[in-house]
Structures are given as C-alpha cells and as structure tokens.
C-alpha positions as CSV (number, residue, x, y, z in Angstrom):
1,X,219.4,181.6,114.3
2,X,219.7,177.8,113.8
3,X,220.8,175.5,116.5
4,X,223.9,173.4,116.5
5,X,223.6,169.6,116.2
6,X,224.7,169.2,119.8
7,X,222.2,171.7,121.0
8,X,219.4,169.8,119.2
9,X,220.5,166.6,120.8
10,X,220.6,168.1,124.3
11,X,217.1,169.6,123.7
12,X,215.8,166.2,122.5
13,X,217.3,164.5,125.6
14,X,215.6,167.0,127.9
15,X,212.3,166.4,126.2
16,X,212.8,162.6,126.6
17,X,213.8,163.0,130.2
18,X,210.7,165.0,131.0
19,X,208.5,162.4,129.4
20,X,210.1,159.6,131.4
21,X,209.6,161.5,134.6
22,X,206.0,162.2,133.8
23,X,205.2,158.6,132.8
24,X,205.0,157.2,136.4
25,X,206.3,153.9,137.8
26,X,205.5,150.6,136.1
27,X,203.4,148.1,138.1
28,X,206.1,145.5,138.5
29,X,208.1,147.9,140.7
30,X,205.2,149.5,142.5
31,X,201.6,148.4,143.5
32,X,201.5,145.5,141.1
33,X,204.5,143.7,142.7
34,X,202.2,141.7,144.9
35,X,200.4,140.2,141.9
36,X,203.5,138.3,140.8
37,X,203.4,136.2,144.0
38,X,199.7,135.6,143.4
39,X,200.3,134.4,139.9
40,X,203.1,132.2,141.1
41,X,200.8,130.7,143.8
42,X,198.1,130.1,141.1
43,X,200.6,128.3,138.9
44,X,201.6,126.1,141.9
45,X,197.9,125.3,142.6
46,X,197.3,124.5,138.9
47,X,200.3,122.3,138.8
48,X,199.2,120.4,142.0
49,X,195.8,119.9,140.4
50,X,197.5,118.3,137.3
51,X,196.7,121.2,135.0
52,X,199.2,122.0,132.2
53,X,199.2,125.1,130.1
54,X,198.3,124.3,126.5
55,X,198.6,127.0,123.8
56,X,197.3,126.7,120.2
57,X,196.2,128.9,117.4
58,X,192.5,128.9,116.5
59,X,190.4,130.7,113.9
60,X,188.9,134.0,115.2
61,X,185.3,132.8,114.7
62,X,185.9,129.7,116.8
63,X,187.4,131.7,119.6
64,X,184.5,134.1,119.4
65,X,182.0,131.2,119.8
66,X,184.1,129.7,122.6
67,X,184.0,133.0,124.6
68,X,180.2,133.3,124.0
69,X,179.6,129.8,125.2
70,X,182.0,130.2,128.1
71,X,180.1,133.1,129.5
72,X,177.2,130.8,130.1
73,X,179.3,127.8,131.3
74,X,179.9,127.5,135.0
75,X,183.7,126.7,134.8
76,X,184.6,129.4,132.2
77,X,186.7,128.9,129.1
78,X,189.1,126.3,130.6
79,X,186.4,124.0,131.7
80,X,184.4,124.4,128.5
81,X,187.4,123.6,126.3
82,X,188.3,120.6,128.5
83,X,184.7,119.3,128.3
84,X,184.6,119.8,124.6
85,X,187.9,118.1,124.0
86,X,186.8,115.1,126.2
87,X,183.7,114.7,124.1
88,X,185.6,115.0,120.8
89,X,188.4,112.6,121.8
90,X,186.0,110.0,123.3
C-alpha cells in the first residue's frame, strides 16, 4: 500500500528531527562559548600592538612555501610575512 503525500512528509520530518537530536550541541552554545571571549581579547591585544588584519589572495605554491618557511621561523607566518614585506618594500 502506498503512502499519502502528507504521511511521507510527516515521515521525513520525523527522520529530520531524529537527526537534529542526535547531532549534538554546536560549540558556540556549549563548551566553545569561552573561546569567543579569548578571540575578542586577542583582537584587542593585536589592536593595541598596532596590528591590522590584512587579507589577500596568493598562489597556492607561494602559500605552501610560506608555510614551510614559517615552520622554521620563530615568529610564525605573521612575523615571516612582515619581515619579507619589510625587505621587499625597503
């Protein structure tokens, strides 16, 4: 026996509801809520130090080289890029 369209919709809604209940709570409402204040604090510290976010698009090969070089650099990616830009713009 085939199901009516309303019965199919109800069945689909029950499946969806079950998946939503099993998914768990996202971090922003649970354990990860404290991380938001840490990020805010980090932004405040960066701003006080005169650091400004700067986004740009780079070729994948160049980014790969930057990450490889940054692993050996003491300041990480940010310090390596800043140092490289200083040299290039001087």
